[in-house]
FIROZA-103215 format. One record per residue (C-alpha): x, z, y; residue in three letters. Coordinates in steps of 0.05 Angstrom, whole numbers. Example, Ala and Ser with C-alpha at 12.3 -4.5 7.8 and 13.67 -1.06 7.14 Angstrom:
+--------+--------+--------+-----+
|      x |      z |      y |   r |
+--------+--------+--------+-----+
|    246 |    156 |    -90 | ala |
|    273 |    143 |    -21 | ser |
+--------+--------+--------+-----+
***
This chain:
+--------+--------+--------+-----+
|      x |      z |      y |   r |
+--------+--------+--------+-----+
|   3597 |   1122 |   3299 | met |
|   3585 |   1164 |   3237 | thr |
|   3580 |   1126 |   3175 | pro |
|   3516 |   1125 |   3140 | val |
|   3523 |   1104 |   3066 | cys |
|   3470 |   1061 |   3043 | pro |
|   3461 |   1100 |   2980 | phe |
|   3415 |   1141 |   3026 | val |
|   3386 |   1174 |   2970 | lys |
|   3460 |   1216 |   2946 | ala |
|   3499 |   1244 |   2982 | ala |
|   3567 |   1216 |   3013 | arg |
|   3632 |   1237 |   2972 | pro |
|   3647 |   1305 |   2989 | asp |
|   3593 |   1316 |   3032 | asp |
|   3543 |   1362 |   3016 | ala |
|   3503 |   1362 |   3084 | thr |
|   3460 |   1317 |   3075 | ser |
|   3410 |   1358 |   3033 | arg |
|   3368 |   1411 |   3066 | lys |
|   3383 |   1481 |   3064 | pro |
|   3350 |   1514 |   3009 | asn |
|   3325 |   1449 |   2985 | glu |
|   3335 |   1446 |   2896 | cys |
|   3372 |   1381 |   2886 | pro |
|   3330 |   1366 |   2828 | his |
|   3263 |   1372 |   2868 | lys |
|   3238 |   1306 |   2855 | his |
|   3259 |   1309 |   2785 | gln |
|   3220 |   1376 |   2773 | leu |
|   3156 |   1353 |   2804 | glu |
|   3159 |   1297 |   2754 | leu |
|   3176 |   1343 |   2700 | glu |
|   3120 |   1387 |   2727 | gly |
|   3068 |   1331 |   2715 | lys |
|   3094 |   1318 |   2656 | gly |
|   3075 |   1390 |   2627 | lys |
|   3010 |   1387 |   2661 | lys |
|   2991 |   1326 |   2612 | asp |
|   3016 |   1367 |   2552 | ser |
|   2952 |   1396 |   2536 | gly |
|   2924 |   1323 |   2506 | asp |
|   2929 |   1321 |   2437 | ser |
|   2983 |   1275 |   2395 | ala |
|   2934 |   1230 |   2378 | ser |
|   2906 |   1214 |   2448 | thr |
|   2975 |   1208 |   2473 | lys |
|   2993 |   1153 |   2422 | lys |
|   2928 |   1115 |   2433 | asp |
|   2924 |   1124 |   2515 | ser |
|   3004 |   1120 |   2537 | val |
|   3041 |   1054 |   2542 | asp |
|   3102 |   1086 |   2570 | ala |
|   3138 |   1151 |   2564 | ala |
|   3184 |   1181 |   2618 | ser |
|   3242 |   1218 |   2587 | ile |
|   3289 |   1261 |   2632 | ser |
|   3356 |   1238 |   2616 | pro |
|   3407 |   1295 |   2595 | lys |
|   3480 |   1303 |   2605 | cys |
|   3515 |   1335 |   2543 | pro |
|   3564 |   1367 |   2603 | phe |
|   3502 |   1394 |   2648 | gly |
|   3519 |   1342 |   2701 | tyr |
|   3473 |   1305 |   2747 | asp |
|   3491 |   1243 |   2793 | ser |
|   3501 |   1286 |   2853 | gln |
|   3537 |   1352 |   2820 | thr |
|   3596 |   1313 |   2776 | phe |
|   3651 |   1359 |   2771 | lys |
|   3724 |   1359 |   2754 | leu |
|   3732 |   1366 |   2678 | gly |
|   3750 |   1327 |   2613 | pro |
|   3725 |   1261 |   2631 | leu |
|   3759 |   1255 |   2706 | ser |
|   3832 |   1254 |   2722 | cys |
|   3859 |   1302 |   2762 | met |
|   3895 |   1266 |   2809 | ile |
|   3848 |   1215 |   2834 | cys |
|   3796 |   1267 |   2818 | gln |
|   3754 |   1207 |   2792 | ala |
|   3723 |   1190 |   2728 | leu |
|   3783 |   1168 |   2685 | leu |
|   3801 |   1094 |   2681 | phe |
|   3844 |   1064 |   2627 | glu |
|   3859 |   1141 |   2593 | ser |
|   3932 |   1152 |   2586 | ser |
|   3966 |   1211 |   2550 | lys |
|   4030 |   1246 |   2563 | cys |
|   4078 |   1255 |   2513 | val |
|   4094 |   1309 |   2488 | pro |
|   4050 |   1351 |   2535 | cys |
|   3983 |   1308 |   2515 | ser |
|   3956 |   1320 |   2585 | his |
|   3909 |   1255 |   2605 | val |
|   3903 |   1212 |   2668 | tyr |
|   3889 |   1149 |   2689 | cys |
|   3939 |   1100 |   2666 | lys |
|   3957 |   1076 |   2750 | ala |
|   3953 |   1145 |   2766 | cys |
|   4004 |   1182 |   2712 | ile |
|   4045 |   1113 |   2719 | ser |
|   4073 |   1144 |   2797 | arg |
|   4103 |   1201 |   2756 | phe |
|   4157 |   1229 |   2714 | lys |
|   4136 |   1298 |   2706 | asp |
|   4065 |   1318 |   2679 | cys |
|   4028 |   1339 |   2746 | pro |
|   3995 |   1399 |   2712 | leu |
|   4047 |   1431 |   2660 | cys |
|   4107 |   1399 |   2692 | gly |
|   4136 |   1382 |   2632 | ala |
|   4181 |   1311 |   2625 | asp |
|   4141 |   1250 |   2611 | ile |
|   4175 |   1216 |   2549 | glu |
|   4121 |   1161 |   2546 | lys |
|   4050 |   1142 |   2559 | ile |
|   4003 |   1138 |   2503 | glu |
|   3927 |   1099 |   2511 | ala |
|   3871 |   1148 |   2492 | asp |
|   3819 |   1106 |   2472 | met |
|   3778 |   1156 |   2442 | asn |
|   3771 |   1188 |   2503 | leu |
|   3765 |   1129 |   2551 | gln |
|   3711 |   1102 |   2497 | asn |
|   3675 |   1180 |   2516 | thr |
|   3690 |   1165 |   2589 | val |
|   3645 |   1095 |   2578 | asp |
|   3587 |   1120 |   2543 | arg |
|   3588 |   1171 |   2595 | phe |
|   3576 |   1115 |   2653 | ile |
|   3529 |   1078 |   2613 | glu |
|   3482 |   1138 |   2601 | gly |
|   3496 |   1175 |   2665 | his |
|   3518 |   1129 |   2720 | gly |
|   3482 |   1056 |   2713 | arg |
|   3426 |   1044 |   2747 | ile |
|   3395 |   1011 |   2692 | lys |
|   3413 |   1025 |   2621 | arg |
|   3390 |   1028 |   2547 | pro |
|   3361 |   1083 |   2515 | his |
|   3382 |   1112 |   2452 | val |
|   3362 |   1185 |   2430 | asn |
|   3351 |   1218 |   2369 | thr |
|   3316 |   1288 |   2396 | asp |
|   3253 |   1289 |   2350 | ser |
|   3213 |   1310 |   2409 | glu |
|   3230 |   1251 |   2455 | glu |
|   3226 |   1188 |   2404 | val |
|   3190 |   1138 |   2433 | val |
|   3155 |   1091 |   2398 | gly |
|   3175 |   1011 |   2385 | asp |
|   3116 |    992 |   2426 | asn |
|   3130 |   1043 |   2488 | lys |
|   3168 |   1023 |   2548 | thr |
|   3219 |   1082 |   2565 | val |
|   3219 |   1089 |   2637 | ile |
|   3268 |   1142 |   2661 | tyr |
|   3253 |   1193 |   2717 | glu |
|   3315 |   1180 |   2754 | asp |
|   3323 |   1109 |   2750 | val |
|   3340 |   1106 |   2826 | ser |
|   3397 |   1086 |   2871 | leu |
|   3426 |   1152 |   2869 | glu |
|   3459 |   1123 |   2805 | arg |
|   3487 |   1068 |   2844 | gly |
|   3511 |   1124 |   2891 | ala |
|   3548 |   1157 |   2833 | phe |
|   3592 |   1102 |   2816 | leu |
|   3605 |   1086 |   2884 | val |
|   3632 |   1160 |   2903 | gln |
|   3679 |   1159 |   2841 | his |
|   3702 |   1086 |   2867 | ala |
|   3720 |   1114 |   2933 | met |
|   3758 |   1169 |   2907 | arg |
|   3796 |   1125 |   2859 | ala |
|   3811 |   1070 |   2920 | phe |
|   3839 |   1129 |   2964 | arg |
|   3882 |   1147 |   2907 | ala |
|   3912 |   1086 |   2908 | asn |
|   3872 |   1075 |   2834 | asn |
|   3847 |   1001 |   2862 | val |
|   3825 |    976 |   2799 | glu |
|   3786 |   1038 |   2776 | ser |
|   3751 |   1025 |   2844 | ala |
|   3739 |    953 |   2829 | lys |
|   3719 |    968 |   2759 | ser |
|   3668 |   1020 |   2786 | arg |
|   3646 |    976 |   2849 | leu |
|   3626 |    918 |   2797 | ser |
|   3583 |    953 |   2749 | ile |
|   3546 |    982 |   2810 | cys |
|   3542 |    909 |   2843 | ala |
|   3520 |    879 |   2771 | glu |
|   3460 |    937 |   2770 | asp |
|   3437 |    919 |   2843 | ile |
|   3435 |    849 |   2826 | arg |
|   3394 |    867 |   2767 | gly |
|   3345 |    897 |   2813 | gln |
|   3343 |    852 |   2866 | leu |
|   3321 |    796 |   2811 | glu |
|   3265 |    844 |   2795 | lys |
|   3245 |    867 |   2854 | leu |
|   3264 |    810 |   2906 | gly |
|   3316 |    823 |   2974 | asn |
|   3291 |    889 |   2998 | thr |
|   3319 |    919 |   3058 | ser |
|   3349 |    975 |   3016 | glu |
|   3375 |    940 |   2957 | leu |
|   3402 |    884 |   3003 | cys |
|   3437 |    935 |   3046 | ser |
|   3472 |    967 |   2981 | gln |
|   3497 |    906 |   2954 | leu |
|   3524 |    882 |   3023 | gly |
|   3558 |    949 |   3024 | ala |
|   3588 |    949 |   2956 | val |
|   3610 |    876 |   2958 | leu |
|   3647 |    892 |   3022 | gly |
|   3685 |    952 |   2983 | met |
|   3702 |    899 |   2934 | leu |
|   3726 |    858 |   2986 | gly |
|   3774 |    922 |   3007 | asp |
|   3801 |    924 |   2938 | cys |
|   3822 |    863 |   2933 | cys |
|   3855 |    858 |   2999 | arg |
|   3889 |    924 |   2979 | ala |
|   3916 |    888 |   2916 | thr |
|   3934 |    822 |   2961 | gly |
|   3885 |    780 |   2929 | asp |
|   3857 |    743 |   2993 | ala |
|   3819 |    694 |   2965 | gly |
|   3776 |    743 |   2919 | ser |
|   3765 |    788 |   2978 | ala |
|   3741 |    729 |   3026 | val |
|   3690 |    711 |   2977 | thr |
|   3667 |    782 |   2968 | tyr |
|   3666 |    790 |   3043 | phe |
|   3624 |    725 |   3052 | glu |
|   3570 |    744 |   2994 | glu |
|   3568 |    816 |   3038 | ser |
|   3563 |    782 |   3103 | val |
|   3503 |    734 |   3063 | asp |
|   3461 |    796 |   3047 | phe |
|   3472 |    838 |   3110 | leu |
|   3447 |    784 |   3153 | arg |
|   3376 |    791 |   3113 | lys |
|   3368 |    858 |   3142 | leu |
|   3339 |    872 |   3210 | pro |
|   3380 |    871 |   3265 | ala |
|   3361 |    937 |   3298 | asp |
|   3394 |    982 |   3251 | asp |
|   3464 |   1007 |   3282 | leu |
|   3493 |   1018 |   3219 | glu |
|   3481 |    954 |   3184 | ile |
|   3504 |    913 |   3246 | thr |
|   3564 |    952 |   3249 | his |
|   3581 |    940 |   3174 | thr |
|   3564 |    861 |   3182 | leu |
|   3618 |    857 |   3244 | ser |
|   3668 |    893 |   3206 | val |
|   3662 |    844 |   3154 | ser |
|   3663 |    783 |   3198 | leu |
|   3726 |    811 |   3231 | asn |
|   3758 |    829 |   3164 | lys |
|   3745 |    758 |   3141 | ile |
|   3776 |    732 |   3202 | gly |
|   3835 |    782 |   3195 | asp |
|   3851 |    748 |   3128 | leu |
|   3846 |    676 |   3160 | lys |
|   3888 |    698 |   3218 | tyr |
|   3940 |    723 |   3168 | tyr |
|   3938 |    661 |   3131 | asp |
|   3953 |    618 |   3187 | gly |
|   3886 |    594 |   3194 | asp |
|   3867 |    604 |   3267 | leu |
|   3811 |    566 |   3274 | glu |
|   3772 |    595 |   3222 | ala |
|   3795 |    665 |   3244 | ala |
|   3769 |    652 |   3313 | arg |
|   3704 |    627 |   3288 | ser |
|   3695 |    695 |   3243 | tyr |
|   3716 |    740 |   3306 | tyr |
|   3670 |    703 |   3350 | ser |
|   3610 |    709 |   3301 | gln |
|   3629 |    785 |   3301 | ser |
|   3630 |    788 |   3380 | leu |
|   3561 |    762 |   3383 | asp |
|   3540 |    805 |   3333 | val |
|   3560 |    868 |   3376 | arg |
|   3544 |    838 |   3438 | arg |
|   3472 |    837 |   3413 | asn |
|   3474 |    901 |   3386 | ala |
|   3490 |    935 |   3457 | ile |
|   3440 |    892 |   3495 | lys |
|   3388 |    951 |   3484 | asp |
|   3441 |   1009 |   3473 | arg |
|   3491 |   1003 |   3526 | ser |
|   3498 |   1077 |   3527 | asn |
|   3530 |   1085 |   3452 | val |
|   3596 |   1088 |   3465 | pro |
|   3622 |   1067 |   3395 | ser |
|   3586 |   1002 |   3405 | gln |
|   3616 |    992 |   3472 | ile |
|   3685 |   1002 |   3434 | leu |
|   3668 |    954 |   3376 | asp |
|   3657 |    892 |   3429 | val |
|   3717 |    913 |   3466 | ala |
|   3757 |    907 |   3392 | val |
|   3727 |    838 |   3383 | ser |
|   3744 |    808 |   3454 | leu |
|   3816 |    836 |   3435 | ala |
|   3816 |    797 |   3372 | lys |
|   3786 |    723 |   3398 | val |
|   3832 |    735 |   3462 | ala |
|   3890 |    745 |   3414 | asp |
|   3871 |    675 |   3380 | val |
|   3862 |    637 |   3440 | asp |
|   3933 |    661 |   3463 | arg |
|   3964 |    638 |   3399 | asn |
|   3927 |    571 |   3401 | val |
|   3956 |    562 |   3477 | gly |
|   3895 |    578 |   3518 | asn |
|   3925 |    628 |   3557 | glu |
|   3872 |    635 |   3610 | asp |
|   3818 |    649 |   3568 | val |
|   3854 |    699 |   3531 | ala |
|   3875 |    736 |   3597 | ile |
|   3795 |    730 |   3609 | asn |
|   3781 |    765 |   3547 | gly |
|   3831 |    823 |   3552 | phe |
|   3807 |    837 |   3618 | glu |
|   3735 |    840 |   3603 | glu |
|   3756 |    883 |   3551 | ala |
|   3791 |    932 |   3588 | ile |
|   3730 |    931 |   3646 | lys |
|   3686 |    960 |   3580 | leu |
|   3729 |   1016 |   3562 | leu |
|   3749 |   1038 |   3634 | glu |
|   3668 |   1043 |   3643 | ser |
|   3661 |   1085 |   3571 | leu |
|   3655 |   1163 |   3585 | thr |
|   3668 |   1204 |   3534 | leu |
|   3655 |   1282 |   3509 | ser |
|   3703 |   1329 |   3497 | ser |
|   3670 |   1319 |   3422 | glu |
|   3687 |   1247 |   3419 | glu |
|   3758 |   1256 |   3418 | ala |
|   3759 |   1208 |   3354 | gly |
|   3730 |   1164 |   3397 | leu |
|   3774 |   1175 |   3455 | glu |
|   3835 |   1166 |   3410 | gln |
|   3819 |   1101 |   3390 | arg |
|   3798 |   1073 |   3461 | arg |
|   3868 |   1097 |   3482 | leu |
|   3897 |   1055 |   3426 | ser |
|   3859 |    987 |   3438 | val |
|   3876 |   1003 |   3518 | met |
|   3945 |   1006 |   3499 | glu |
|   3942 |    938 |   3464 | phe |
|   3902 |    905 |   3518 | leu |
|   3951 |    925 |   3565 | asn |
|   4007 |    905 |   3535 | asn |
|   3979 |    834 |   3528 | gln |
|   3967 |    837 |   3599 | ile |
|   4037 |    856 |   3618 | ala |
|   4066 |    790 |   3572 | glu |
|   4028 |    742 |   3616 | lys |
|   4073 |    775 |   3681 | thr |
|   4128 |    778 |   3639 | thr |
+--------+--------+--------+-----+
***
């Protein structure tokens, strides 16, 4: 299955294919600006009396928008995300995230020996202001431009207040996470989750917002799991499951994400020795995946997901002494995988299928030995 970012209004990290060819990235913003220009012929006095809200186009001092962030003075050259706990190398003065540069003895940019690392609070404050004004879904307005001054009785409505802002934070969180800068990822995702919760309070449990929050909470769970904080990881995954279960079950991507979150909770319980709880979560994931293929038995990724869940449930059954039940589960999973017909374009799925098949055959072999 090709993952689909729940933040559908913005491209996934390092993915520029979601925008239509020749489509202007600022199309909607330009449309709104055009509307503003159309109304600009009204007199100032008429505006003052009739307009209760002002629409202000946010301006980034670096010329970036939420879809076209470039590596620059506010980004770390190691993780390629926004700086987190900005730290300066002495004596070369190059700046990186603290967690990133702490793994080096020489400066990655110039090769100079690092004598010590100093916090750069001024630069970090700039980064934090950048996020407040550029990455938050909801943010305060501070503007001294005389042409955009808004009276005290006006409500400021930003033209780009949308879920693209959440996607901007998620992109940088994912970059940081891939570079093992987990605390940076958690910080960005926490801000994003806070903003989406605020939108939920105002707009209610819409499918779009529940999908987004479910995805963000799942990523926060991954961050906690990476740092060994199993308790917090389970809490995030369980909350993610709660929001994802509020969504229609006919969305394959949502059901896949839901089942993965359930399996991750099961994994944490399994390694904690709570096999009964692990089996419960694995079984819930299996039920979600079985229901997903009832009307989509021709989707290979869904069938593969069911086989994986069968293997997880059967593995727990073996560990608690239910050998016959376990063998039945392993054999059912093998039959599903053997029924799969994959094209040459699905090499990734084929590799995964072979890996799961090898595990299952090994489990069956244990019975005979």
